[in-house]
Backbone as a ProteinNet text record, in pm:
[ID]
protein_1_A
[PRIMARY]
RRPDVPCETQEPPNLSAPGGPLSRFTDAGDRGKLPRLKSLTSRQAALRKAAQGYGKYERTVLAKRKKRFDRALQKLARDAKR
[TERTIARY]
3350.6	3404.1	3302.5	3356.1	3269.8	3327	3242.8	3293	3351.4	3312.4	3363.1	3494.5	3545	3670.7	3777	3890.3	3995.1	4052.6	4105	4164	4283.9	4366.2	4485.6	4451.8	4451.4	4421.5	4545.1	4660.4	4782.8	4823.6	4912.1	4958	5051.4	5045.7	5138	5281.2	5381.2	5519.9	5559.1	5646.3	5695.9	5816.4	5797.3	5905.2	6004.6	5970.4	6061.4	6141.1	6130.4	6202.8	6352.8	6433.1	6578.1	6629.8	6732	6790.8	6929.5	6992.6	7128.4	7151.4	7271.3	7302	7224.3	7205.2	7129.4	7193.9	7326.1	7395.2	7358.7	7316.7	7277.4	7148.9	7065.1	6935.4	6931.7	7039.7	7042.7	7145.1	7126.6	7220.3	7324.7	7297.6	7393.5	7495.4	7622.5	7727.8	7724.5	7684.7	7684.7	7563.1	7460.2	7339.9	7364.4	7318.8	7335.5	7457.8	7542	7660.2	7627.4	7698.5	7680	7742.8	7685.2	7745.4	7879.3	7967.1	8097.1	8078.4	8151.5	8145.1	8228.2	8182.2	8258.1	8379.8	8467.3	8587.3	8549.2	8637.6	8612.4	8589.5	8667.5	8652.2	8518.1	8471.2	8341.5	8227.4	8242.2	8138.9	8137.7	8255.6	8263.2	8201.8	8228.9	8172.7	8020.2	7969.4	7824.2	7761.3	7826.3	7774.9	7776.8	7883.9	7894.6	7784.1	7759.8	7655.4	7517.2	7493.6	7365	7347.5	7454.2	7447.1	7418.1	7479.9	7453.7	7309.2	7259.9	7121.3	7023.5	7050.4	6962.4	6969.3	7089.3	7103.1	7020.4	7023.7	6944.7	6795.5	6754.6	6615	6572.1	6658.8	6628.3	6612.8	6697.9	6692.3	6572.7	6523.2	6413.4	6279.7	6258.8	6128.2	6091.5	6181.3	6148.5	6130.7	6207.7	6192.9	6054.6	6007.5	5873.7	5766.2	5781.4	5681.7	5680.8	5798.4	5807.1	5740.8	5764.6	5704.3	5551.4	5501.4	5356.9	5299.3	5370	5325.8	5322.4	5427	5432.2	5316.4	5285.2	5171.4	5040.6	5021.3	4898.2	4888.7	5000.6	5003.1	4969.2	5022.9	4992.1	4844.4	4789.4	4647.1	4561.5	4598.6	4524.7	4533.4	4649.9	4667.6	4581.4	4577.3	4493.2	4346.2	4304	4163.7	4126.2	4219.9	4192.2	4172.7	4236.6	4224.1	4088.5	4022.8	3893.9	3782.7
2734.5	2705.2	2740.1	2800.8	2832.6	2766.1	2700	2627.9	2719.4	2848.3	2937.4	3005.9	2980.3	3040.8	2931.8	2951.8	2849	2832.8	2713.9	2686.7	2777.2	2793.2	2876.6	3016.9	3112.5	3250	3338.3	3279.9	3359.8	3396.9	3496.1	3538.3	3434	3414.4	3318.2	3371.7	3284.2	3329.4	3415.2	3510.7	3597.6	3530.7	3468.7	3398	3493.2	3621.2	3720.6	3792.7	3749.1	3813	3792.7	3889.6	3873.8	3757.7	3691.2	3579.7	3616.7	3524.4	3548.4	3488.2	3506.1	3448.8	3518.9	3450.2	3503.7	3630.1	3637.1	3753.6	3881.6	3868.5	3985.3	4047.9	3968.4	4016	4042.1	4021.1	4044.7	4151.7	4218.6	4323.5	4276.4	4169.4	4119.7	4031	4047.6	3970.9	3823.3	3789	3649	3572.4	3643.3	3575.7	3509.8	3389	3318.8	3230.3	3239.5	3154.1	3024.3	2920.3	2792.1	2797.7	2726	2724.4	2651.8	2691.7	2626.2	2484.7	2392	2253.6	2236.6	2150.7	2120.6	2037.6	2021.8	1943.3	1797.9	1728.3	1589	1503.8	1525.6	1442.8	1467.3	1592.4	1618	1560.1	1562.1	1500.6	1349.6	1289.6	1144.9	1109	1190.3	1164.1	1175.2	1275.1	1291.4	1174.2	1127.5	1013.2	886.9	867.9	751.3	754.7	873.1	887.7	858.9	906.4	880.8	732	664.6	520.7	442.9	483.8	416.7	439.3	561.9	591.8	509.7	495.1	414.3	267.9	220.6	81.5	54.7	149.3	134.3	135.4	225.6	233.3	102	47.2	-77.4	-192.9	-196.7	-305.8	-293.8	-174.5	-156.9	-139.3	-24	10.7	-80.4	-95.6	-178.1	-324.6	-372.1	-511.2	-533.6	-437.3	-448.9	-448.3	-360	-352.5	-480.7	-536	-660.2	-773.3	-779.2	-883.4	-871.1	-747.6	-723.4	-763.1	-731.3	-767	-918.6	-986.3	-1132.6	-1197.9	-1145.8	-1201.3	-1180.9	-1062.7	-1034.8	-1123.8	-1146.9	-1232.9	-1377.6	-1425.2	-1561.1	-1574	-1469.9	-1472.4	-1478.4	-1400.9	-1404.9	-1542.8	-1605.1	-1738.6	-1840.5	-1829.7	-1922.2	-1902.1	-1776.2	-1747.3	-1793	-1788.6	-1830.2	-1981.1	-2056.7	-2202.8	-2248.3	-2166	-2205.3	-2204.8
-5116.6	-5248.6	-5354.3	-5456.1	-5568.9	-5692.3	-5770.8	-5887.8	-5995.6	-5996.3	-6100.5	-6062	-5938.6	-5893.6	-5887.6	-5955	-5951.3	-5810.8	-5782.9	-5651.8	-5626.9	-5727.7	-5715.5	-5763.3	-5672.5	-5711.5	-5703.9	-5684.5	-5681.7	-5823.8	-5833.3	-5965.5	-6023.7	-6154.3	-6215.9	-6208	-6213.9	-6204.7	-6324.9	-6299.9	-6406.3	-6469.6	-6583.2	-6650.2	-6715.7	-6721.5	-6778.4	-6670.4	-6546.7	-6436.6	-6455	-6407.3	-6422.5	-6339.5	-6387.4	-6315.3	-6267.6	-6204.3	-6159	-6022.3	-5968.8	-5838	-5726.8	-5617.4	-5504.9	-5450.5	-5451.1	-5395.7	-5470.8	-5593.6	-5672.4	-5619.3	-5554.2	-5507.7	-5357.7	-5286.5	-5142.2	-5110.9	-4997.7	-4961.5	-4860.6	-4786.6	-4688.5	-4758.8	-4724.9	-4789.4	-4754.8	-4632.2	-4589.5	-4639.6	-4673.1	-4717.9	-4852.4	-4867.9	-4993.8	-4998.1	-4895.5	-4892.1	-4820.6	-4853.9	-4786.6	-4647.9	-4549.9	-4416.5	-4419.2	-4329.4	-4320.4	-4268.1	-4325.6	-4280.8	-4154.8	-4067.8	-3946.9	-3984.9	-3890.8	-3918.2	-3944.7	-4010.8	-4046.4	-3922.3	-3817.3	-3696.6	-3628.9	-3627.1	-3563.6	-3646.9	-3780.3	-3864.8	-3846.9	-3835.2	-3812.7	-3678.3	-3576	-3443.7	-3446.8	-3516.9	-3526.7	-3601	-3706.4	-3781.7	-3697	-3621.6	-3533.8	-3427.1	-3370.7	-3268.4	-3328.4	-3450	-3515.9	-3543.7	-3585.2	-3612.2	-3484.5	-3374.4	-3247.1	-3203.7	-3223.3	-3188.1	-3269.5	-3398.9	-3482.6	-3442.1	-3408.6	-3364	-3239.9	-3145.8	-3023.2	-3056.4	-3144.9	-3187	-3251.5	-3335.6	-3404.9	-3306.1	-3204.5	-3106.5	-3013	-2989.8	-2894.6	-2965.5	-3022.3	-3079.6	-3196.5	-3292	-3408.7	-3371.4	-3274	-3231	-3169.9	-3089.6	-3029.6	-3137.7	-3234.9	-3342.4	-3425.4	-3451.5	-3528.2	-3452.2	-3320.4	-3238.2	-3241.6	-3229.9	-3233.2	-3369.2	-3475.7	-3610.3	-3627.7	-3580	-3592.2	-3518	-3398.2	-3322	-3397.2	-3453.3	-3527.6	-3651	-3715.7	-3833.4	-3796.6	-3686.3	-3640.3	-3605.3	-3543.3	-3508.2	-3635.1	-3735.6	-3861.9	-3926.5	-3919.3	-3977.1	-3903	-3769.3	-3690.6	-3724	-3733.4	-3763.8	-3904.6	-3996.9	-4134.4	-4144	-4055	-4056.6	-4006.1	-3928.9	-3869.5	-3967.9
[MASK]
++++++++++++++++++++++++++++++++++++++++++++++++++++++++++++++++++++++++++++++++++

């Protein structure tokens, strides 16, 4: 590192650059389009599966962490009384 050299040595953005939609700057027709959405039932199924996965995570991993935290907190309280 040299104090006389700025951290950012990239060129500043060209604020006079042309603007417009992405399709104007790409040659592929599909590029720049949003992906097609899945059917409503498949999205609902995916959401339901994610909710079940989070519920399982909450019952297992988070419960263990909470128990460990509670024990550490009780130990700190006991040590503070001494």
